[in-house]
Every structure is written in C-alpha cells, then in structure tokens.
N, C-alpha and C positions, 0 to 999 in steps of 0.2 A: 421826292418821293421815284424812283425807277421804275415803270414798267417793266413787265414779264417781257421777255422777248416771246412769239409765236410762229408756228411753221409759216405766217403766210410774211414775218420779216427775214425768213431765211433768205425764201424766194428772191426778193426785193434787196439783198443789198449789195451794198454799192461794193465792199472793200472784197479784193481777188479770192479765190479760194485758197488755204494754207497747198502747199508746196510738198508733195513727199520727196526728198531728196534722193531717195536707193532705200537697199535694206542696211540695218544694221546688225554688226558682227555681235553674237554674244559676250562677253568678257571674259568666260571662258577659253572662247576660241582665239579670244585678241592675246591676251596670256602665254597659250601654248602658240599660236605665229611670233610673238615675242620671242619669250625663250628659245626656239627652232633659229631665230634670229640670230642672238646673242650666240648658239653653240656655233652655228654656223661660220661666225664673224669670230671666235677665238679660235676655232681648229685653220681657216683663212689663214689669217697675221699671224702665225706660228712661219711660216715663211709665203711673203709679200712679194718674194720676185718668183717666186714657180704657181702664182694665183691663177686661177682658167677664169676667173667668171667675183665678179663684185658683190660682197656680199649687205644688197639692197634691203633697206628697211622696209617694215609693212605697211601696208596702204589702207589706209578705211577710207567711207566717206567722212569727208570733215567739214562741218558747220557752219565753220567759220566764212565769213563770206569773202575777206583777201584771198583765202588760198581759194573756194571757188570760183573768183574773176579775173580767168585771167592771166592766174599767175602760175597757170601750170607749164604755160610755155616755159618760163622760163628759168626754169628747174633741171633737174638734172637726172632728180631722183622720183619716181610715180609719187612714195610717203611728202606731205608737205611739215614743213614743221611743226604743226600742232601735233602729224602723228610719233613726232621723234619726240619730240615733249612725254606724248603720252605711255612710248615704251619707256621712259625710263625717270617716271612719272615712280616717287615714294625712297629713291634711293640717297642715301648720303653723298654729304659733301666731297669726304673722301674718294665715292666708289664713282660719282661726275668728276672726278679729276682725272680719274684712272683711264675711266674712259673714251673722254676729250683728249689723253698726249693719244691714244690706241685709235684716233679720228683725222689723226693731225697729219692736214696736205702733205706733207711734209714727209711721213713717210712711206707713201705711196710710190715716190722717184725710182724707186727699184722694181716695178713693177714693169708689166712688158714694157716696151716702150708706143706699140701701138693702142695702148688702154688709157695708159702712164698718165694726157691729160684728162681723159672723161671721166675717170675713177677717179684725181683729183679733188676734181671741179665735184665728184657724189661725197667726196668726204672732205669737204667744205662746209656741206649744208649740213652734214650729221655734228663735226664742228663745230660750226657758229650753234646749230639748235642750243646743246648741249653747254657749252659759252651764255647762251644768254640765260641757263637756268642756272647757274652755278653764277650769274650776274645777281639776281636776286636774292639768293643768302647772303 
C-alpha cells in the first residue's frame, strides 16, 4: 500500500519542478490564425511572380522535444512540422493533395530572384509536412 504524500515530501522531492514553456494560445485563436494564413496563401499564390512576402504558417509553442531541442536553427520557417500538421488537421485526402501541390517548391521558381531560394526552402518545409500526413492515409 502506498503512503500519501505530504507537504514535507514536496519540499524534499528529488525530481525537478515542472517546466512551463510559455502560454498556450486558445483553440479559437489558432483556428483564426490558420484561416487567415490559408486565405493569405491563396491570394499570394494567384500570382507567384509578383509575390512580395511569403505566407508563413502560424507558429505556436511546440511541446515536442525534437522541435524544442535545437532544430529551430535548421528550419527556414518559424513554425515547426507539428505546427504545420496541426494547421491541416482534419482535412480530407483530396484537400491535402491539393494543398501539397500548391506548396511544391518548383512552383516558387517564378518568384523574385532575390527571394526564390529562401521561399523554395520555406515551401519545401510545408510540402514535406503535408506529404508526411498523406503517407499516414
């Protein structure tokens, strides 16, 4: 039989205290950010040659240890793969395929020459995340 914990146990605990990694964004706000991003993306993709800014996916605090531990330096986007997957969560296969096609890096070959490589790298990250979602189906 286990004994009950007391206040004295907490003060002498050997394990570290729980860490707080930032505030979480309410689900309704996340949905709003995703909708805004998708609308901005559709508008920008109508004429990629005249795009002035890249429509970056919304980024939230990620609790995946792989995302937190140094991989942010390797990414072109602020959003990690988990954030991108969350933005497309609940979509049907047909919709995901359409989104993957829109984010294919080759489609950004017509963009401004000074931004082309950076934007293709950013698009690759979204394309890869959506492709990994399709592999699950």
